[in-house]
C-alpha positions as CSV (number, residue, x, y, z in Angstrom):
1,M,76.8,219.2,-3.4
2,G,76.4,219.7,-7.1
3,E,74.3,217.6,-9.5
4,T,77.5,216.0,-11.0
5,E,78.8,215.0,-7.5
6,F,75.4,213.5,-6.6
7,I,75.3,211.4,-9.8
8,H,78.9,210.2,-9.1
9,L,78.0,209.1,-5.6
10,K,74.9,207.4,-6.8
11,K,76.9,205.5,-9.4
12,G,79.4,204.4,-6.8
13,E,76.6,203.3,-4.5
14,K,75.2,201.1,-7.3
15,A,78.6,199.6,-8.0
16,A,79.1,198.7,-4.3
17,K,75.6,197.2,-4.1
18,Y,76.1,195.0,-7.2
19,S,79.5,193.9,-5.8
20,A,78.0,192.9,-2.5
21,I,75.3,190.8,-4.2
22,A,77.9,189.1,-6.5
23,N,80.2,188.4,-3.6
24,L,77.4,187.0,-1.4
25,S,76.4,184.5,-4.1
26,L,80.1,183.5,-4.7
27,A,80.8,183.1,-1.0
28,I,77.8,180.8,-0.5
29,I,78.7,178.7,-3.5
30,K,82.3,178.3,-2.4
31,G,81.3,177.7,1.2
32,I,78.9,174.9,0.2
33,V,81.3,173.2,-2.2
34,G,84.2,173.7,0.3
35,V,82.2,171.8,3.0
36,L,81.1,169.1,0.6
37,S,84.5,168.6,-0.9
38,G,86.6,169.1,2.2
39,S,88.7,171.7,0.5
40,I,90.5,173.9,3.0
41,A,91.6,176.3,0.2
42,L,88.1,176.7,-1.0
43,L,86.7,177.2,2.5
44,A,89.4,179.9,3.1
45,D,88.4,181.5,-0.2
46,S,84.8,181.5,0.9
47,V,85.8,183.3,4.2
48,H,87.7,185.8,2.0
49,S,84.6,186.3,-0.1
50,F,82.4,186.9,3.0
51,S,84.9,189.6,4.0
52,D,84.4,191.1,0.6
53,I,80.7,191.4,1.3
54,F,81.4,193.4,4.5
55,A,83.9,195.5,2.6
56,S,81.4,196.3,-0.2
57,L,78.7,196.9,2.4
58,A,81.0,199.4,4.1
59,V,81.7,201.2,0.8
60,Y,77.9,201.3,0.1
61,I,77.1,202.8,3.5
62,G,80.0,205.2,3.2
63,L,79.0,206.5,-0.2
64,K,75.3,206.7,0.8
65,L,76.2,208.8,3.8
66,S,78.5,211.0,1.6
67,R,75.4,212.0,-0.3
68,R,74.0,213.8,2.7
69,K,74.1,217.5,2.6
70,P,76.3,219.5,5.2
71,D,74.4,220.4,8.3
72,E,75.1,222.1,11.6
73,K,76.8,219.1,13.1
74,F,78.8,218.3,10.0
75,P,79.3,221.6,8.3
76,Y,82.0,220.2,6.0
77,G,79.7,217.4,4.8
78,Y,79.8,213.6,5.3
79,Y,82.5,212.8,2.7
80,K,84.9,211.3,5.3
81,F,82.4,208.5,6.0
82,E,83.6,207.2,2.7
83,T,87.2,207.2,3.9
84,L,86.1,205.7,7.2
85,A,84.5,202.9,5.1
86,S,87.8,202.5,3.4
87,L,89.5,202.0,6.7
88,I,86.9,199.4,7.7
89,I,87.6,197.6,4.5
90,S,91.3,197.5,5.4
91,V,90.6,196.0,8.8
92,I,88.3,193.4,7.4
93,I,91.0,192.5,4.8
94,I,93.6,192.1,7.5
95,L,91.4,190.0,9.8
96,S,90.3,187.7,6.9
97,G,94.0,187.3,6.0
98,F,94.8,186.0,9.6
99,E,91.8,183.7,9.4
100,I,93.1,182.2,6.2
101,I,96.6,181.8,7.7
102,I,95.2,179.7,10.6
103,E,93.2,177.5,8.2
104,S,96.2,177.1,5.9
105,I,98.6,176.1,8.6
106,N,96.2,173.5,9.7
107,G,96.0,172.3,6.1
108,I,99.8,172.0,5.9
109,L,100.2,170.2,9.2
110,T,97.3,167.8,8.5
111,P,96.8,167.6,4.8
112,K,93.6,166.0,3.6
113,T,92.4,164.7,0.3
114,I,89.2,166.3,-1.2
115,S,86.1,164.7,-2.7
116,I,84.3,165.9,-5.8
117,P,87.6,167.6,-6.9
118,L,86.3,168.5,-10.4
119,F,83.4,170.4,-9.0
120,A,85.7,172.2,-6.6
121,I,88.0,173.1,-9.5
122,S,85.1,174.4,-11.5
123,V,84.0,176.6,-8.7
124,S,87.5,178.1,-8.2
125,I,87.6,178.9,-12.0
126,L,84.2,180.6,-11.7
127,S,85.5,182.6,-8.8
128,V,88.5,183.8,-10.9
129,I,86.2,184.9,-13.7
130,I,83.6,186.7,-11.5
131,S,86.3,188.4,-9.4
132,F,88.1,189.6,-12.5
133,F,85.0,191.3,-13.9
134,L,84.0,192.7,-10.5
135,A,87.5,194.2,-10.0
136,R,87.5,195.9,-13.4
137,Y,84.0,197.3,-12.9
138,K,84.7,198.7,-9.5
139,D,88.1,200.1,-10.5
140,K,86.5,201.8,-13.5
141,V,83.6,203.4,-11.6
142,G,85.9,204.3,-8.6
143,T,88.3,206.1,-10.9
144,E,85.5,207.8,-12.8
145,I,83.9,209.3,-9.6
146,G,87.2,209.7,-7.6
147,S,86.1,207.3,-4.9
148,R,89.2,206.0,-3.0
149,A,87.1,203.4,-1.1
150,L,85.6,202.0,-4.3
151,I,89.1,201.9,-6.0
152,N,90.4,200.1,-2.9
153,D,87.5,197.6,-3.1
154,G,88.3,197.1,-6.8
155,Q,91.9,196.4,-5.9
156,H,90.7,194.0,-3.3
157,S,88.7,192.2,-6.0
158,F,91.9,192.0,-8.1
159,V,93.5,190.2,-5.1
160,D,90.5,187.9,-5.2
161,V,91.5,187.0,-8.8
162,F,95.0,185.9,-7.7
163,S,93.8,184.2,-4.5
164,S,91.3,182.2,-6.5
165,L,94.0,181.3,-9.0
166,I,96.2,180.1,-6.2
167,V,93.2,178.2,-4.7
168,F,92.7,176.6,-8.1
169,V,96.4,175.5,-8.2
170,G,96.0,174.2,-4.6
171,I,92.9,172.1,-5.5
172,L,94.5,170.9,-8.7
173,G,97.6,169.9,-6.8
174,A,95.5,168.0,-4.3
175,Y,93.6,166.3,-7.1
176,I,96.8,165.0,-8.7
177,G,98.0,163.6,-5.3
178,Y,99.6,166.6,-3.3
179,P,97.0,167.7,-0.7
180,I,99.6,169.9,1.1
181,F,99.3,172.3,-1.9
182,Q,96.0,173.5,-0.6
183,G,97.5,174.7,2.7
184,V,100.5,176.3,0.9
185,A,98.2,178.1,-1.5
186,G,96.0,179.4,1.3
187,L,99.1,180.7,3.2
188,V,100.4,182.6,0.1
189,V,97.0,184.2,-0.4
190,A,96.7,185.2,3.2
191,L,100.1,187.0,3.3
192,F,99.3,188.9,0.2
193,I,95.9,189.9,1.5
194,I,97.4,191.2,4.8
195,Y,99.9,193.3,2.8
196,I,97.1,194.9,0.7
197,G,95.0,195.6,3.9
198,L,97.9,197.3,5.6
199,K,98.6,199.4,2.5
200,F,95.0,200.6,2.2
201,G,94.6,201.1,5.9
202,K,97.7,203.4,6.1
203,E,96.3,205.6,3.3
204,A,92.8,205.8,4.9
205,V,94.3,206.8,8.3
206,L,96.4,209.5,6.6
207,V,93.3,210.9,4.8
208,L,91.4,211.0,8.1
209,L,94.3,212.9,9.7
210,D,94.2,215.4,6.8
211,A,97.6,214.5,5.5
212,N,98.6,215.9,2.1
213,L,98.3,213.0,-0.2
214,D,98.0,215.1,-3.4
215,P,101.3,216.8,-4.0
216,K,100.5,217.0,-7.8
217,T,97.3,218.9,-7.0
218,V,99.3,221.4,-4.9
219,E,101.7,221.9,-7.8
220,K,98.9,222.3,-10.2
221,I,97.1,224.9,-8.1
222,K,100.4,226.8,-7.6
223,S,101.1,226.8,-11.3
224,I,97.6,228.1,-12.2
225,A,97.6,230.8,-9.5
226,T,101.2,232.0,-10.1
227,N,100.5,232.5,-13.8
228,F,97.1,234.2,-13.2
229,E,96.9,237.9,-14.2
230,G,97.0,240.2,-11.2
231,V,98.6,237.7,-8.9
232,E,102.0,238.8,-7.4
233,G,102.7,235.7,-5.3
234,V,101.2,232.5,-3.9
235,H,102.0,230.7,-0.7
236,D,100.6,228.4,2.0
237,I,98.8,226.1,-0.4
238,K,97.0,223.4,1.7
239,V,95.2,220.4,0.2
240,R,93.3,217.7,2.1
241,R,91.2,214.9,0.8
242,S,87.7,214.1,2.2
243,G,86.2,211.0,0.8
244,P,86.2,211.2,-3.0
245,Y,86.8,215.0,-3.0
246,V,89.6,217.5,-2.4
247,F,89.4,220.7,-0.3
248,A,92.1,223.3,-0.8
249,E,93.1,226.7,0.5
250,L,95.8,229.2,-0.5
251,H,97.1,232.7,0.3
252,L,97.2,235.1,-2.6
253,E,99.3,238.2,-2.9
254,T,98.1,241.0,-5.1
255,K,99.3,244.6,-5.6
256,K,99.8,246.5,-2.4
257,R,97.1,249.1,-2.8
258,L,94.7,247.1,-4.9
259,S,91.0,247.9,-4.2
260,I,89.0,245.3,-2.3
261,Q,86.6,245.1,-5.2
262,K,89.4,244.3,-7.7
263,A,91.1,241.9,-5.3
264,D,87.7,240.1,-4.8
265,E,87.2,239.9,-8.6
266,I,90.7,238.3,-9.1
267,S,89.9,235.8,-6.3
268,K,86.6,234.8,-7.9
269,K,88.1,234.4,-11.4
270,L,91.0,232.4,-10.0
271,E,88.7,230.1,-8.0
272,K,86.6,229.4,-11.1
273,R,89.7,228.6,-13.2
274,I,91.1,226.2,-10.6
275,M,87.7,224.5,-10.1
276,N,87.5,224.0,-13.9
277,E,91.0,222.5,-14.0
278,I,90.8,220.1,-11.1
279,N,87.7,217.8,-11.4
280,D,87.6,216.3,-7.9
281,L,88.0,219.7,-6.1
282,D,84.9,220.3,-4.0
283,S,85.9,223.8,-2.9
284,I,88.9,226.2,-2.5
285,T,89.3,229.0,0.0
286,I,91.4,231.9,-1.2
287,K,92.8,234.4,1.3
288,I,94.0,237.7,-0.2
289,E,96.8,239.8,1.2
290,P,98.7,242.7,-0.4
291,G,102.0,241.7,-1.9
292,K,105.3,243.2,-0.7
293,K,106.8,244.3,-4.0
294,I,110.3,245.6,-3.7
295,R,110.6,246.8,-7.3
296,M,108.1,249.1,-8.9
297,R,107.9,250.7,-12.3
298,V,106.4,254.2,-12.6
299,A,105.3,255.9,-15.8
300,V,105.3,259.7,-16.2
301,P,103.8,261.5,-19.3
302,V,106.1,264.3,-20.3
303,D,106.3,266.8,-23.2
304,K,110.1,267.2,-23.3
305,D,113.1,265.0,-22.4
306,E,114.6,266.7,-19.4
307,G,115.2,263.5,-17.3
308,L,114.2,263.8,-13.7
309,K,113.7,267.5,-14.1
310,S,110.9,267.0,-16.7
311,N,107.5,268.5,-16.1
312,I,104.5,266.2,-16.1
313,S,102.4,266.6,-19.2
314,K,98.8,267.8,-18.9
315,H,97.7,265.3,-21.5
316,F,97.6,261.5,-21.1
317,G,97.0,260.0,-24.5
318,K,98.5,262.9,-26.4
319,A,101.8,263.0,-24.3
320,P,104.6,262.5,-26.8
321,Y,106.9,260.8,-24.3
322,F,106.7,258.7,-21.1
323,L,109.5,258.6,-18.6
324,I,109.7,255.1,-17.3
325,V,111.3,255.0,-13.8
326,D,112.2,251.9,-11.8
327,L,112.0,252.2,-8.0
328,D,113.9,249.6,-6.0
329,K,113.7,249.5,-2.2
330,G,112.4,253.0,-1.9
331,K,115.1,254.5,-4.2
332,I,115.2,255.5,-7.9
333,K,117.2,252.7,-9.6
334,N,117.1,253.9,-13.2
335,F,115.0,255.7,-15.8
336,Q,114.5,255.9,-19.5
337,L,112.5,257.9,-22.0
338,K,110.1,256.2,-24.4
339,I,108.1,257.5,-27.2
340,N,104.3,257.1,-26.8
341,P,103.2,255.1,-29.8
342,A,99.6,256.2,-29.2
343,T,100.3,259.6,-30.7
344,T,100.3,258.2,-34.2
345,Y,96.6,257.2,-33.8
346,E,93.8,259.7,-34.5
347,R,91.3,257.8,-32.3
348,K,91.4,255.9,-29.0
349,R,94.7,257.4,-28.0
350,G,94.0,256.9,-24.3
351,L,93.3,253.2,-24.7
352,K,96.4,252.7,-26.9
353,T,98.5,254.5,-24.3
354,V,97.1,252.1,-21.6
355,E,98.1,249.2,-23.9
356,F,101.6,250.7,-24.2
357,L,101.9,251.0,-20.4
358,R,100.8,247.5,-19.9
359,N,103.4,246.2,-22.3
360,E,106.0,248.2,-20.4
361,D,104.9,246.4,-17.2
362,V,104.0,249.7,-15.5
363,D,102.7,249.5,-11.9
364,V,102.0,253.2,-11.3
365,L,101.0,256.2,-13.5
366,L,102.2,259.5,-12.1
367,F,99.7,262.0,-13.4
368,N,97.5,264.9,-12.1
369,G,95.5,265.6,-15.2
370,E,92.1,264.3,-16.4
371,I,91.7,260.9,-17.9
372,K,88.6,259.9,-19.8
373,E,86.3,257.2,-18.5
374,G,87.4,254.5,-21.0
375,P,91.2,254.8,-20.4
376,S,90.5,255.1,-16.7
377,Y,88.6,251.8,-16.6
378,A,91.3,250.2,-18.8
379,L,94.0,251.3,-16.3
380,S,92.0,249.8,-13.5
381,D,91.6,246.5,-15.4
382,E,95.4,246.4,-16.1
383,L,96.0,247.0,-12.3
384,I,97.9,250.2,-13.0
385,D,97.4,252.7,-10.1
386,I,97.3,256.5,-10.6
387,F,99.1,258.8,-8.1
388,C,98.9,262.6,-7.9
389,P,101.5,263.6,-5.3
390,N,101.7,267.2,-4.1
391,E,105.5,267.7,-4.4
392,K,106.7,270.4,-6.8
393,N,109.4,268.6,-8.7
394,L,109.3,265.2,-10.4
395,K,112.1,263.6,-8.3
396,D,110.4,264.4,-5.0
397,M,107.2,263.0,-6.5
398,L,108.8,259.7,-7.4
399,L,110.5,259.4,-3.9
400,S,107.1,260.1,-2.4
401,V,105.6,257.2,-4.4
402,A,108.5,255.0,-3.3
403,R,107.9,255.9,0.4
404,M,104.2,255.0,0.1
405,E,105.1,251.6,-1.3
406,E,107.4,250.8,1.6
């Protein structure tokens, strides 16, 4: 776990702790006033707030456990404890919803007037205000650190805002002579709470089952990898969420005969690029395999234009022409002669020739002469392979290259 991730989890832990303290205070106040006033709606809201305490406590424990480093028993870390906490929140929300339904039905069947109504109304307004600011705070911190449990807890607090508003309407209705309003208000709140609990619970279960809930992340990884230099193809991209972080893996296709060192270099550079682009990505596993390229472009330095009967030039950078040959499914598809623009330069002809071959999208250089160190490294960097077949004529050499690629 990096320093940034540790700071994020610490920040989330603090937000969950503050939320638990605020909800505890609010639940006690609403419970006391609910008992004194005889308000069923306020008592139901108090039960709901107590459920928030357990929810915030679950998030706090989950985030605290997530900070633990991977060990022998949990080699992938403790991040899923945060998701487990999110599931616990969902269960608590659903249970509190059913509890409120029972109280609300009793309030509808046997409506009662409330005492100290103005005090009860004031507490319900206070509950709306505190729940609103708590919701915004938890949602902001949860989004910042990528904590699904904290975001869910924040959404739950937004539910508290509406439930407290409905409770306010119910108490106000009872105050003006319609006590049944309290039971109706409680029932509406309960149904909404159960819906939110089921929604959050479904997502938590899917995360625990390693379901792919991040299709946009998959597409982003695919786009970055596909357009990365040296990559021939990308497939089997898998993404799973574990707590606030994402783990990914993909299969990468490179040139068929690419050296292990070069393939590893491409893999590391691509990993760094993807990690920089996706903030909540904890790690990515890249498996490299040689690409099965059907079409291949071969460059042959020649001194004269004699088509496929040309002799290979003994010079690389000084060769006046290059025969560019396309091989498709092991056969010569077509060929064309191109002037080597590097011959107009007095210095660095080898490097300029490499640049020319790169622009021509050449895969293989057919050459049996000597190439200086600088151009040789440049060819390697551009992923252009060098072949020196033993066949006597050029056509047989090209067919030999084609067979090697099959």
